[in-house]
C-alpha positions as CSV (number, residue, x, y, z in Angstrom):
1,M,0.0,0.1,0.1
2,F,1.2,3.5,-0.7
3,L,0.9,7.0,0.9
4,V,1.4,9.7,-1.5
5,S,3.1,13.2,0.3
6,N,3.0,16.7,-1.5
7,Q,6.8,17.4,-1.0
8,G,6.7,20.1,-3.4
9,E,7.4,23.2,-1.4
10,A,8.0,21.5,1.9
11,K,10.9,22.5,4.4
12,P,13.5,19.3,4.3
13,S,12.9,19.1,8.4
14,L,9.3,18.9,7.9
15,I,9.8,16.2,5.4
16,D,11.9,14.1,7.6
17,A,9.6,14.9,10.7
18,M,6.8,13.3,8.9
19,L,8.7,10.6,7.6
20,G,10.0,9.6,10.7
21,S,6.5,9.7,12.0
22,I,5.0,7.1,9.9
23,R,8.3,5.1,9.7
24,R,7.8,5.0,13.6
25,D,4.2,5.2,14.3
26,V,2.7,3.2,11.0
27,N,5.6,1.1,9.8
28,E,7.0,-0.3,13.2
29,G,10.4,1.1,12.7
30,E,11.1,0.2,9.3
31,D,10.4,2.0,6.0
32,G,7.8,0.6,3.8
33,R,7.3,-2.1,6.1
34,H,3.4,-1.8,5.8
35,Y,3.2,1.4,3.8
36,Q,5.5,2.7,1.2
37,V,5.6,6.4,1.0
38,L,6.0,8.4,-2.3
39,G,6.8,11.6,-2.6
40,C,6.1,14.3,-5.5
41,D,5.2,18.0,-5.9
42,A,1.6,17.6,-6.2
43,K,1.8,21.3,-8.2
44,D,3.3,19.9,-11.3
45,P,2.0,17.1,-13.2
46,R,5.1,15.9,-14.3
47,S,6.3,15.5,-11.0
48,V,3.3,13.4,-10.1
49,Y,3.7,11.4,-13.1
50,E,7.5,10.8,-12.7
51,D,8.0,10.5,-9.1
52,L,4.9,8.5,-8.5
53,A,5.4,6.0,-11.3
54,R,9.2,5.6,-10.2
55,G,7.7,4.4,-6.8
56,V,5.3,2.1,-8.0
57,E,6.9,0.4,-11.1
58,P,9.4,-2.0,-8.8
59,Q,6.4,-3.1,-6.9
60,A,4.6,-3.7,-9.8
61,A,6.9,-5.5,-11.7
62,S,7.3,-7.8,-8.9
63,S,3.7,-8.3,-8.6
64,A,3.5,-9.4,-12.3
65,A,6.5,-12.0,-11.8
66,V,5.0,-13.5,-9.0
67,A,1.6,-14.0,-10.8
68,Q,3.2,-15.2,-13.8
69,E,5.3,-17.9,-11.6
70,S,2.1,-18.7,-10.0
71,A,0.3,-19.2,-13.1
72,S,3.2,-21.6,-14.5
73,S,3.4,-23.6,-11.2
74,R,-0.5,-24.3,-11.9
75,R,0.2,-25.3,-15.3
76,R,2.8,-27.7,-14.4
77,K,0.6,-29.1,-11.9
78,G,-2.3,-29.4,-14.2
79,C,-4.5,-26.9,-12.7
80,P,-6.3,-24.6,-14.3
81,V,-5.4,-21.3,-14.8
82,I,-7.6,-18.1,-15.1
83,Q,-6.5,-15.1,-16.8
84,I,-8.7,-11.9,-16.5
85,S,-7.6,-9.0,-19.1
86,K,-8.8,-5.6,-19.5
87,G,-10.1,-4.0,-22.7
88,C,-12.7,-4.8,-25.3
89,G,-13.1,-7.9,-26.9
90,V,-11.0,-9.9,-24.9
C-alpha cells in the first residue's frame, strides 16, 4: 500500500519529521514495512507522473513476476489457470 506525500514546497526538516513519524508510528520502525511513502510535487503534473510511477513500477513488476510464476506453477501441476484481461473483445 502506498501513501502519497506532497513535498513540493515543504521544508526538508518537515518532510524528515513526517517520514520519521510514519516510520515509527505506522511502519513499526522500518521504512516501507506496511506503507511505502511516495513523494512528489503535487503542483507539477510531470512530478506527479514521474515520481509516483518510479515508486510504483518496482512493486508492480515484482507482483507481475509473482503472478506469472504462480500461473506457471499451476500449469505444471495440471491445474486450470484463469487469466483476466481488461479491454474490449477479450
